[in-house]
Backbone as CSV, one residue per row, in Angstrom:
resi,resn,N_x,N_y,N_z,CA_x,CA_y,CA_z,C_x,C_y,C_z
1,UNK,-23.391,-19.962,-92.174,-23.730,-18.925,-91.224,-24.675,-19.490,-90.169
2,UNK,-24.319,-19.353,-88.917,-25.154,-19.839,-87.822,-26.106,-18.714,-87.412
3,UNK,-27.389,-19.046,-87.398,-28.413,-18.056,-87.079,-29.033,-18.365,-85.721
4,UNK,-29.971,-17.518,-85.331,-30.679,-17.703,-84.078,-31.472,-19.007,-84.085
5,UNK,-31.994,-19.386,-85.226,-32.777,-20.619,-85.324,-31.940,-21.846,-84.971
6,UNK,-30.673,-21.851,-85.353,-29.797,-22.968,-85.012,-29.655,-23.112,-83.499
7,UNK,-29.469,-21.999,-82.822,-29.333,-22.035,-81.362,-30.631,-22.467,-80.687
8,UNK,-31.750,-22.003,-81.219,-33.040,-22.374,-80.634,-33.307,-23.869,-80.839
9,UNK,-32.954,-24.392,-81.990,-33.124,-25.824,-82.250,-32.224,-26.641,-81.331
10,UNK,-30.974,-26.235,-81.168,-30.064,-26.925,-80.255,-30.599,-26.894,-78.827
11,UNK,-31.095,-25.746,-78.422,-31.647,-25.610,-77.085,-32.891,-26.477,-76.911
12,UNK,-33.733,-26.547,-77.909,-34.934,-27.376,-77.827,-34.577,-28.858,-77.736
13,UNK,-33.559,-29.273,-78.472,-33.115,-30.671,-78.401,-32.570,-30.986,-77.013
14,UNK,-31.731,-30.105,-76.480,-31.200,-30.309,-75.128,-32.314,-30.321,-74.087
15,UNK,-33.272,-29.426,-74.226,-34.387,-29.370,-73.289,-35.228,-30.646,-73.369
16,UNK,-35.441,-31.139,-74.567,-36.189,-32.387,-74.736,-35.475,-33.577,-74.114
17,UNK,-34.158,-33.647,-74.306,-33.374,-34.717,-73.687,-33.434,-34.606,-72.165
18,UNK,-33.368,-33.380,-71.656,-33.448,-33.175,-70.211,-34.791,-33.588,-69.646
19,UNK,-35.880,-33.215,-70.315,-37.224,-33.600,-69.863,-37.373,-35.122,-69.907
20,UNK,-36.897,-35.731,-70.975,-36.948,-37.184,-71.086,-36.175,-37.844,-69.949
21,UNK,-35.011,-37.300,-69.629,-34.205,-37.848,-68.540,-34.868,-37.703,-67.188
22,UNK,-35.491,-36.558,-66.927,-36.164,-36.349,-65.640,-37.343,-37.301,-65.496
23,UNK,-38.076,-37.514,-66.573,-39.276,-38.343,-66.495,-38.980,-39.838,-66.490
24,UNK,-37.856,-40.271,-67.055,-37.596,-41.706,-67.180,-36.549,-42.232,-66.217
25,UNK,-35.699,-41.390,-65.677,-34.651,-41.872,-64.777,-35.221,-42.248,-63.427
26,UNK,-34.676,-43.305,-62.855,-35.028,-43.687,-61.502,-33.896,-43.345,-60.543
27,UNK,-32.703,-43.208,-61.070,-31.547,-42.882,-60.256,-31.544,-41.384,-59.953
28,UNK,-31.367,-41.029,-58.695,-31.440,-39.625,-58.297,-30.316,-38.791,-58.918
29,UNK,-29.154,-39.363,-59.089,-28.043,-38.622,-59.702,-28.330,-38.380,-61.181
30,UNK,-28.932,-39.342,-61.850,-29.339,-39.154,-63.247,-30.376,-38.060,-63.398
31,UNK,-31.283,-37.967,-62.430,-32.289,-36.901,-62.456,-31.617,-35.540,-62.300
32,UNK,-30.640,-35.446,-61.393,-29.901,-34.179,-61.229,-29.160,-33.792,-62.508
33,UNK,-28.573,-34.773,-63.187,-27.873,-34.471,-64.438,-28.854,-33.998,-65.508
34,UNK,-30.041,-34.573,-65.528,-31.048,-34.138,-66.496,-31.529,-32.720,-66.206
35,UNK,-31.640,-32.371,-64.933,-32.010,-31.000,-64.571,-30.923,-30.027,-65.011
36,UNK,-29.673,-30.436,-64.916,-28.578,-29.583,-65.407,-28.679,-29.382,-66.920
37,UNK,-29.115,-30.402,-67.656,-29.334,-30.229,-69.095,-30.423,-29.197,-69.371
38,UNK,-31.473,-29.217,-68.548,-32.534,-28.220,-68.701,-31.979,-26.809,-68.483
39,UNK,-31.177,-26.643,-67.437,-30.581,-25.328,-67.172,-29.674,-24.885,-68.320
40,UNK,-28.895,-25.807,-68.877,-28.003,-25.445,-69.974,-28.776,-25.078,-71.234
41,UNK,-29.911,-25.721,-71.470,-30.746,-25.354,-72.619,-31.266,-23.928,-72.462
42,UNK,-31.682,-23.589,-71.254,-32.143,-22.219,-70.999,-30.998,-21.231,-71.167
43,UNK,-29.806,-21.593,-70.710,-28.643,-20.710,-70.844,-28.301,-20.443,-72.303
44,UNK,-28.368,-21.484,-73.125,-28.084,-21.295,-74.552,-29.087,-20.323,-75.158
45,UNK,-30.359,-20.473,-74.806,-31.378,-19.547,-75.311,-31.120,-18.124,-74.848
46,UNK,-30.785,-17.950,-73.580,-30.548,-16.601,-73.039,-29.407,-15.908,-73.785
47,UNK,-28.300,-16.618,-73.953,-27.142,-16.009,-74.621,-27.433,-15.767,-76.101
48,UNK,-28.103,-16.702,-76.761,-28.395,-16.536,-78.192,-29.327,-15.360,-78.429
49,UNK,-30.409,-15.257,-77.651,-31.324,-14.137,-77.835,-30.666,-12.812,-77.474
50,UNK,-29.817,-12.831,-76.455,-29.099,-11.606,-76.100,-28.157,-11.182,-77.219
51,UNK,-27.502,-12.141,-77.827,-26.531,-11.838,-78.890,-27.211,-11.336,-80.160
52,UNK,-28.329,-11.962,-80.525,-28.967,-11.622,-81.795,-29.962,-10.468,-81.696
53,UNK,-30.599,-10.294,-80.544,-31.622,-9.252,-80.441,-31.077,-7.950,-79.860
54,UNK,-30.171,-8.039,-78.900,-29.553,-6.833,-78.324,-28.044,-7.024,-78.278
55,UNK,-27.368,-6.863,-79.389,-25.921,-7.139,-79.419,-25.092,-6.163,-78.582
56,UNK,-25.628,-4.981,-78.270,-24.853,-4.022,-77.486,-24.890,-4.329,-75.992
57,UNK,-25.986,-4.888,-75.508,-26.129,-5.170,-74.085,-25.645,-6.561,-73.737
58,UNK,-25.269,-6.739,-72.483,-24.798,-8.044,-72.013,-25.736,-8.607,-70.960
59,UNK,-27.034,-8.309,-71.093,-27.990,-8.740,-70.078,-28.186,-10.248,-70.084
60,UNK,-28.235,-10.856,-71.240,-28.393,-12.308,-71.322,-27.207,-13.040,-70.725
61,UNK,-26.008,-12.543,-70.981,-24.807,-13.167,-70.437,-24.760,-13.042,-68.917
62,UNK,-25.149,-11.881,-68.408,-25.153,-11.691,-66.952,-26.186,-12.598,-66.291
63,UNK,-27.352,-12.704,-66.878,-28.382,-13.569,-66.327,-27.957,-15.030,-66.409
64,UNK,-27.233,-15.403,-67.474,-26.731,-16.762,-67.619,-25.712,-17.090,-66.543
65,UNK,-24.853,-16.152,-66.214,-23.888,-16.378,-65.128,-24.623,-16.597,-63.815
66,UNK,-25.693,-15.844,-63.588,-26.504,-16.034,-62.396,-27.151,-17.422,-62.395
67,UNK,-27.668,-17.871,-63.530,-28.289,-19.192,-63.626,-27.261,-20.291,-63.376
68,UNK,-26.059,-20.144,-63.914,-25.007,-21.138,-63.702,-24.644,-21.217,-62.222
69,UNK,-24.591,-20.076,-61.552,-24.277,-20.063,-60.121,-25.369,-20.767,-59.319
70,UNK,-26.606,-20.472,-59.607,-27.719,-21.117,-58.904,-27.755,-22.612,-59.219
71,UNK,-27.476,-22.994,-60.451,-27.475,-24.410,-60.824,-26.363,-25.165,-60.107
72,UNK,-25.202,-24.542,-59.949,-24.107,-25.192,-59.221,-24.483,-25.390,-57.757
73,UNK,-25.086,-24.384,-57.155,-25.515,-24.516,-55.762,-26.604,-25.577,-55.629
74,UNK,-27.514,-25.630,-56.587,-28.589,-26.626,-56.560,-28.032,-28.033,-56.675
75,UNK,-27.087,-28.238,-57.555,-26.553,-29.588,-57.719,-25.707,-30.005,-56.522
76,UNK,-25.008,-29.077,-55.903,-24.241,-29.414,-54.699,-25.189,-29.782,-53.564
77,UNK,-26.229,-29.003,-53.375,-27.202,-29.282,-52.323,-27.947,-30.589,-52.596
78,UNK,-28.354,-30.809,-53.829,-29.032,-32.054,-54.178,-28.142,-33.266,-53.992
79,UNK,-26.883,-33.161,-54.382,-25.953,-34.272,-54.203,-25.700,-34.546,-52.722
80,UNK,-25.619,-33.493,-51.908,-25.439,-33.682,-50.472,-26.639,-34.395,-49.852
81,UNK,-27.837,-34.032,-50.277,-29.046,-34.704,-49.770,-29.067,-36.163,-50.215
82,UNK,-28.723,-36.415,-51.466,-28.701,-37.792,-51.966,-27.673,-38.626,-51.218
83,UNK,-26.489,-38.068,-50.962,-25.466,-38.805,-50.218,-25.895,-39.076,-48.784
84,UNK,-26.582,-38.125,-48.153,-27.065,-38.336,-46.786,-28.120,-39.443,-46.745
85,UNK,-29.008,-39.459,-47.716,-30.013,-40.521,-47.775,-29.346,-41.860,-48.054
86,UNK,-28.348,-41.869,-48.927,-27.652,-43.115,-49.248,-26.920,-43.667,-48.030
87,UNK,-26.313,-42.806,-47.237,-25.617,-43.273,-46.034,-26.570,-43.923,-45.045
88,UNK,-27.766,-43.380,-44.924,-28.717,-43.908,-43.948,-29.512,-45.098,-44.460
89,UNK,-29.908,-45.090,-45.724,-30.842,-46.094,-46.228,-30.273,-46.983,-47.317
90,UNK,-29.088,-46.678,-47.851,-28.450,-47.444,-48.934,-29.342,-47.534,-50.171
91,UNK,-29.983,-46.416,-50.514,-30.907,-46.360,-51.651,-30.528,-45.174,-52.530
92,UNK,-30.454,-45.394,-53.848,-30.224,-44.305,-54.794,-31.401,-44.092,-55.747
93,UNK,-32.320,-45.037,-55.802,-33.476,-44.885,-56.683,-34.455,-43.872,-56.107
94,UNK,-34.923,-42.986,-56.937,-35.833,-41.937,-56.482,-37.178,-42.514,-56.040
95,UNK,-37.580,-43.645,-56.608,-38.847,-44.267,-56.228,-38.811,-44.807,-54.799
96,UNK,-37.642,-45.202,-54.341,-37.512,-45.805,-53.025,-37.129,-44.809,-51.932
97,UNK,-36.932,-43.569,-52.287,-36.577,-42.547,-51.295,-37.854,-41.999,-50.669
98,UNK,-38.359,-42.682,-49.686,-39.582,-42.265,-49.016,-39.292,-41.918,-47.564
99,UNK,-38.180,-41.284,-47.335,-37.739,-40.938,-45.983,-38.689,-39.966,-45.300
100,UNK,-39.344,-39.084,-46.044,-40.189,-38.063,-45.460,-41.651,-38.507,-45.329
101,UNK,-41.977,-39.718,-45.780,-43.358,-40.194,-45.678,-43.679,-40.539,-44.228
102,UNK,-44.961,-40.431,-43.878,-45.390,-40.786,-42.531,-45.593,-42.239,-42.433
């Protein structure tokens, strides 16, 4: 039997992997993928708590759909910015992207 604790543990593991990826990656695309892992960990928590605490309502699922939509827009915008910087400077490492510095 899968309980709420199983979902919370899975979400915590995904969130930990995402935080580790954001803090250790130097590649901007890798950082974006790690941020997507963070969003998915939150989505798993939202759906699990909605399912186990309020099984009649679909508020967690609706909020998760909203989060997925915002995450898709964020990754498209982030990828477009990364591609624009790459075209101009030929750099993908986040440490070397100092285009906005004075």
